[in-house]
C-alpha positions in Angstrom: -22.3 67.2 -84.8 -24.0 64.1 -86.3 -21.6 61.8 -84.4 -22.4 63.4 -81.0 -26.2 63.2 -81.6 -26.1 59.6 -82.9 -23.9 58.6 -79.9 -26.6 59.9 -77.6 -29.3 58.0 -79.5 -27.4 54.8 -79.6 -26.5 55.1 -75.9 -30.2 55.7 -75.0 -31.4 52.8 -77.1 -28.8 50.4 -75.8 -29.6 51.3 -72.2 -33.3 50.5 -72.9 -32.5 46.9 -73.8 -31.9 46.1 -70.1 -34.9 48.0 -69.0 -37.2 46.2 -71.4 -35.6 42.9 -70.4 -36.4 43.6 -66.7 -40.0 44.6 -67.6 -40.4 41.3 -69.5 -39.1 39.3 -66.6 -41.3 41.0 -64.0 -44.4 40.3 -66.1 -43.3 36.7 -66.8 -43.6 37.5 -70.5 -41.6 35.7 -73.3 -38.0 36.9 -73.3 -36.2 36.2 -76.6 -32.9 34.5 -75.9 -31.2 35.1 -79.3 -30.8 37.9 -81.8 -32.6 35.7 -84.3 -35.6 35.6 -82.1 -35.5 39.3 -81.5 -35.3 40.0 -85.3 -38.1 37.5 -85.9 -40.6 39.3 -83.7 -39.4 42.9 -84.4 -41.4 45.3 -86.5 -38.2 47.0 -87.3 -36.6 45.9 -90.6 -33.0 44.8 -90.6 -31.7 47.1 -93.3 -28.2 47.5 -94.8 -26.2 50.3 -93.3 -24.9 51.8 -96.5 -25.9 55.0 -98.2 -25.3 58.7 -97.7 -25.4 60.3 -94.3 -28.8 61.8 -95.2 -30.2 58.4 -96.3 -29.1 56.8 -93.1 -30.6 59.6 -91.0 -33.8 59.1 -92.9 -33.8 55.4 -92.0 -33.3 56.4 -88.4 -36.2 58.8 -88.6 -38.5 56.1 -89.9 -37.2 53.8 -87.2 -38.1 56.4 -84.5 -41.7 56.4 -85.9 -41.9 52.6 -85.5 -40.4 52.7 -82.0 -42.8 55.5 -80.9 -45.8 53.4 -82.2 -44.4 50.3 -80.3 -44.1 52.3 -77.0 -47.7 53.7 -77.5 -48.9 50.1 -77.8 -46.9 49.2 -74.7 -48.5 52.1 -72.9 -52.0 51.1 -73.8 -51.4 47.5 -72.8 -49.8 48.5 -69.5 -52.7 50.9 -68.8 -55.2 48.1 -69.5 -53.3 45.8 -67.2 -53.0 48.6 -64.5 -49.3 48.2 -64.6 -48.6 51.8 -63.7 -44.8 51.5 -63.5 -44.7 50.1 -67.1 -47.1 52.7 -68.5 -45.1 55.5 -66.8 -41.9 54.2 -68.3 -43.5 53.9 -71.8 -44.8 57.4 -71.6 -41.3 58.8 -70.6 -39.6 56.8 -73.3 -42.1 58.1 -75.9 -40.9 61.6 -74.9 -37.3 60.7 -75.4 -38.0 59.1 -78.8 -40.1 62.1 -79.9 -37.2 64.4 -79.0 -34.8 62.3 -81.1 -37.4 62.3 -84.0 -37.6 66.1 -83.8 -33.8 66.4 -83.9 -33.6 64.1 -86.9 -36.3 66.0 -88.7 -34.6 69.3 -88.0 -31.2 68.0 -89.1 -32.6 66.7 -92.4 -34.7 69.9 -93.0 -31.6 72.1 -92.5 -29.6 70.0 -95.0 -32.5 70.2 -97.5 -32.4 74.0 -97.1 -28.7 74.2 -97.9 
């Protein structure tokens, strides 16, 4: 069950990389051209991927919070710039991330109850 859910999360996040790249290009914003640059400007910590399944799911849950905050910031900036397409995209993606967050919370709560 975890595997199927995580596959959906990773697939959705991976697809978003191209979308954000296109948004950056259309606004003539800085586009990082290396993983080092991306990590350097990212508010998401590069954490080791070891620990129990529950510990890793907790890290993902915390990451969802950071991503939701980033997309809220993007939404506000896009609204201020009257970039309706970008603000709509940010709003839609906040919904997707919120769904993943809810699923992670539910999974962790179920395991705590056991």
